[in-house]
C-alpha positions as CSV (number, residue, x, y, z in Angstrom):
1,M,250.9,43.5,19.4
2,V,249.1,45.5,22.1
3,A,251.9,45.0,24.6
4,A,254.5,46.0,22.0
5,Y,252.6,49.1,21.0
6,L,252.2,50.1,24.7
7,R,255.9,49.7,25.3
8,A,256.9,51.7,22.3
9,R,254.3,54.4,22.4
10,V,252.8,55.0,25.8
11,P,254.7,57.1,28.3
12,A,255.9,55.2,31.4
13,L,253.6,57.0,33.8
14,I,250.4,56.2,31.7
15,L,251.5,52.6,31.3
16,A,252.0,52.3,35.1
17,I,248.5,53.7,35.8
18,G,246.9,51.4,33.3
19,L,248.7,48.3,34.6
20,I,247.6,49.0,38.1
21,G,244.0,49.3,37.0
22,L,244.0,46.2,34.9
23,A,245.7,44.1,37.6
24,G,242.9,44.8,40.0
25,C,240.0,44.1,37.9
26,G,240.4,40.3,37.6
27,G,238.9,38.1,34.8
28,S,239.9,35.0,32.8
29,R,242.1,34.5,29.8
30,D,240.2,34.0,26.5
31,G,239.6,30.4,25.9
32,Q,240.7,29.3,29.3
33,A,237.5,29.6,31.3
34,A,237.0,26.9,33.9
35,S,234.2,24.3,33.5
36,S,232.7,22.0,36.1
37,A,233.7,19.0,33.9
38,N,237.4,20.1,33.6
39,P,238.4,22.2,36.6
40,P,241.7,24.0,36.2
41,P,244.8,22.3,37.7
42,F,245.8,25.6,39.5
43,A,242.9,27.0,41.3
44,V,244.7,30.1,42.4
45,L,244.6,31.4,38.8
46,Q,240.8,31.2,38.9
47,S,240.4,32.9,42.3
48,P,239.0,36.5,42.4
49,A,241.7,39.1,42.0
50,T,242.6,41.1,45.1
51,R,244.9,44.0,45.7
52,R,247.8,41.7,46.8
53,D,247.7,40.1,43.3
54,A,248.6,43.4,41.5
55,S,252.3,43.6,40.7
56,S,254.1,46.9,40.8
57,P,254.3,48.9,37.5
58,S,258.0,48.2,37.4
59,V,257.5,44.5,37.6
60,A,254.8,44.6,35.0
61,R,256.9,46.6,32.6
62,D,259.8,44.1,33.0
63,V,257.5,41.1,32.4
64,L,256.0,42.7,29.3
65,K,259.5,43.0,27.8
66,A,260.0,39.3,27.8
67,R,260.4,37.7,24.4
68,S,260.0,34.0,25.2
69,P,257.4,33.4,26.3
70,T,255.6,36.6,25.6
71,F,253.1,38.3,27.9
72,S,250.1,40.5,27.3
73,I,248.3,43.1,29.4
74,T,245.6,40.4,30.1
75,D,248.3,38.1,31.4
76,I,249.5,40.7,33.9
77,R,245.9,41.2,34.9
78,D,245.5,37.5,35.5
79,A,248.6,37.2,37.7
80,R,248.1,35.9,41.2
81,E,250.6,36.4,44.1
82,V,251.5,32.9,45.4
83,L,254.5,33.5,47.7
84,A,253.8,34.9,51.2
85,K,257.4,35.6,52.4
86,Q,258.5,37.4,49.2
87,E,257.1,39.1,46.1
88,G,256.2,36.3,43.7
89,W,253.4,35.8,41.2
90,L,252.1,32.9,39.1
91,I,251.4,34.4,35.6
92,P,250.0,32.7,32.5
93,A,251.8,33.4,29.3
94,A,251.6,32.7,25.6
95,E,252.3,29.3,24.2
96,G,250.5,27.6,27.1
97,K,253.2,28.4,29.5
98,L,253.0,29.3,33.2
99,C,255.6,31.5,34.8
100,L,256.8,32.0,38.4
101,V,257.9,35.6,38.5
102,R,259.8,36.8,41.6
103,V,261.5,40.0,42.8
104,V,265.1,39.0,43.7
105,Y,267.0,41.3,46.0
106,P,270.8,41.3,45.8
107,L,272.7,39.3,48.4
108,V,275.0,42.3,48.8
109,P,272.8,45.3,49.0
110,R,275.5,47.9,48.3
111,S,278.4,48.2,45.9
112,N,280.9,51.1,46.0
113,G,278.5,52.9,48.3
114,E,275.6,52.7,46.0
115,R,272.4,50.6,46.7
116,L,271.9,47.8,44.2
117,P,268.4,47.5,42.7
118,P,266.4,44.2,42.8
119,S,266.1,42.1,39.6
120,I,263.2,40.0,38.3
121,S,263.5,36.3,38.2
122,Q,261.3,34.5,35.6
123,T,261.0,30.7,35.5
124,C,258.5,29.2,33.1
125,A,257.1,25.7,32.2
126,S,254.3,24.2,30.2
127,E,251.1,23.5,32.2
128,A,251.9,19.7,31.9
129,D,255.4,20.2,33.4
130,A,254.0,22.5,36.1
131,M,251.6,19.8,37.1
132,D,254.6,17.4,37.4
133,G,256.3,19.9,39.8
134,R,258.8,21.2,37.3
135,L,257.9,24.9,37.7
136,M,260.4,25.5,40.5
137,E,263.5,27.6,41.1
138,T,266.4,27.5,43.5
139,Q,268.5,30.4,44.7
140,S,271.7,30.3,46.8
141,L,271.6,32.7,49.7
142,S,275.4,32.6,50.1
143,T,278.0,34.8,48.6
144,T,280.7,32.2,48.9
145,F,281.2,28.7,47.5
146,A,281.0,26.9,50.9
147,K,280.0,23.3,51.0
148,R,276.9,24.1,53.1
149,L,274.8,26.6,51.1
150,P,271.6,28.0,52.5
151,T,269.2,27.9,49.5
152,R,265.8,29.3,48.8
153,V,263.5,26.8,47.1
154,D,260.2,28.0,45.5
155,G,257.8,26.1,43.4
156,V,254.2,25.5,42.2
157,V,252.2,22.3,42.5
158,P,248.7,21.3,41.2
159,D,245.5,21.4,43.2
160,G,245.0,18.9,46.0
161,V,248.6,19.0,47.2
162,H,248.8,20.3,50.7
163,H,252.5,19.9,51.4
164,V,255.7,19.0,49.8
165,V,258.7,17.2,51.3
166,V,262.1,18.8,50.7
167,R,265.2,16.6,51.2
168,S,268.5,18.2,51.9
169,I,272.0,17.5,53.1
170,G,272.4,14.3,55.1
171,D,269.0,13.1,53.7
172,A,267.2,15.4,56.1
173,K,263.5,15.9,55.3
174,K,261.3,18.9,55.9
175,A,257.6,19.1,55.2
176,V,256.6,22.4,53.7
177,P,253.0,23.6,53.5
178,V,251.5,24.5,50.1
179,V,249.4,27.7,50.0
180,R,247.8,29.1,46.9
181,N,249.4,26.3,44.8
182,A,252.9,27.3,45.9
183,Y,255.5,26.5,48.5
184,E,258.7,28.3,49.7
185,V,261.4,27.3,52.1
186,I,265.1,27.9,52.9
187,V,267.2,24.8,53.5
188,V,270.9,23.9,53.4
189,N,271.9,22.0,50.2
190,P,268.5,20.9,48.9
191,R,268.5,17.6,47.0
192,S,264.9,17.1,45.9
193,V,261.3,18.1,46.3
194,S,258.5,15.4,46.4
195,F,254.8,15.4,46.6
196,V,251.8,13.2,46.0
197,A,249.1,14.3,43.6
198,K,246.0,12.7,42.1
199,Q,245.9,12.7,38.3
200,A,243.8,10.5,36.0
201,R,242.1,9.0,39.1
202,R,245.4,7.7,40.4
203,R,247.7,9.0,43.2
204,R,251.3,9.3,42.1
205,R,254.4,10.4,43.9
206,Y,256.4,13.1,42.0
207,I,260.1,13.8,42.7
208,V,261.9,16.9,41.4
209,Q,265.7,16.8,41.7
210,T,267.3,20.1,42.7
211,P,270.9,20.8,41.4
212,S,273.6,22.6,43.2
213,V,273.2,26.4,43.1
214,A,275.7,29.3,43.1
215,G,275.6,33.1,43.1
216,G,271.8,33.4,43.8
217,R,271.0,32.1,40.3
218,P,267.6,30.4,39.6
219,Y,267.7,27.2,37.7
220,P,265.0,25.4,35.6
221,L,264.9,21.8,36.9
222,P,264.2,18.3,35.5
223,S,261.8,16.0,37.3
224,H,260.6,12.4,37.3
225,R,257.7,10.5,38.8
226,R,257.4,7.1,40.4
């Protein structure tokens, strides 16, 4: 209700100033404080907030407009930037969801002489699905439908995972480091992302299949484990 009231009543300038202040002050979501007995599966969300974690006012306003899942001012404050090569945040949301929110710049920067604005990509999953590696998105970086498509792959994995393995065309494999619970890479025709994580005192290998992509569109992806 607070977010709805702000969107409807508060002028854009005041909202922007308020969001910047809130994003920098840190804190935890109500009822989600970490305990020594049950540490959070995504440590980045419990790390102290820094200036790099604060999203721009325009991104915050766009996220607050989402209807499913919904976000609050507190959620925006608890966002943590997880992608180093682009603007991307891990943001907790209502209904126990986690969302990877990213600024997506158009593949063709201009149309009819006018500069095209970036858009906001939002991919969400439950905490359980995120722990299985299902919080991931893929984006084609080609404007054609060629057989070999350079593709950006971004995703989130649980604590203790230091790298993922991305398989691509011709069964090529690439090890990608995990930083702040996230990874990002550009490969040609990705097929799957795999990693090993320890859950319930057992080490398991998780494999997330990546579908074909077109037009720079992000896709929610299925996964399985073995």
